[in-house]
C-alpha positions in Angstrom: 14.3 21.3 -32.4 12.6 20.6 -35.8 15.9 21.2 -37.6 17.7 18.7 -35.3 15.0 16.1 -36.0 15.2 16.8 -39.7 19.0 16.5 -39.8 18.9 13.3 -37.7 16.2 11.8 -40.0 18.3 12.7 -43.1 21.4 11.1 -41.6 19.5 8.0 -40.7 18.1 7.8 -44.2 21.5 8.3 -45.8 22.9 5.4 -43.8 20.4 3.0 -45.4 21.8 3.2 -48.9 24.4 0.4 -49.0 25.0 -0.3 -52.7 27.8 -2.9 -52.5 27.4 -6.6 -52.8 27.3 -8.8 -49.7 30.5 -10.2 -48.5 31.4 -12.4 -45.5 32.7 -10.6 -42.5 36.5 -10.1 -42.4 38.2 -13.3 -41.2 35.0 -15.3 -41.8 34.2 -17.7 -44.7 31.0 -18.6 -46.3 29.3 -21.7 -44.8 30.4 -25.0 -46.2 28.6 -26.6 -49.1 25.5 -28.6 -48.0 25.8 -32.4 -48.1 25.4 -33.6 -51.7 25.8 -30.1 -53.3 28.3 -29.7 -56.1 29.3 -26.1 -55.2 29.3 -23.8 -52.2 26.3 -21.4 -52.5 27.0 -17.7 -53.1 25.6 -15.0 -50.8 22.8 -14.3 -53.4 21.9 -18.0 -53.4 21.7 -18.1 -49.6 19.4 -15.0 -49.6 17.0 -16.4 -52.2 14.1 -18.1 -50.4 13.2 -21.6 -51.6 9.9 -22.2 -53.3 8.5 -24.0 -50.3 8.7 -20.8 -48.2 6.7 -18.9 -50.8 3.5 -20.9 -51.4 1.5 -20.2 -54.5 -1.4 -17.8 -54.2 -4.8 -19.2 -54.2 -7.8 -17.2 -55.4 -10.3 -19.7 -54.2 -11.0 -18.5 -50.7 -14.1 -20.5 -50.2 -13.2 -24.1 -49.6 -16.8 -25.4 -49.6 -20.1 -23.8 -50.4 -22.3 -26.0 -48.1 -24.9 -24.2 -46.2 -24.3 -23.7 -42.5 -26.4 -25.3 -39.8 -28.6 -22.9 -37.9 -27.0 -21.8 -34.6 -29.5 -21.6 -31.8 -27.0 -19.6 -29.7 -26.6 -16.9 -32.3 -29.2 -14.6 -30.7 -29.8 -10.9 -31.3 -28.6 -8.6 -28.5 -31.2 -7.7 -25.9 -32.8 -4.2 -26.0 
């Protein structure tokens, strides 16, 4: 049983190693060039996310350092 799982896992892992470039499916073409573009984008260009989808990292996690008001409903648990 363990050997069967090991062989199945190795076969699944071996199937993940595609090393060829991306190509359109047979009989299919790349999407047309967007309106106003000078050239049709390549598959690599289509896979590259635009800058707007990857916002810059902000190290300042605290937006404001004002003290909080006291919360009269924040009571300790009863004994």
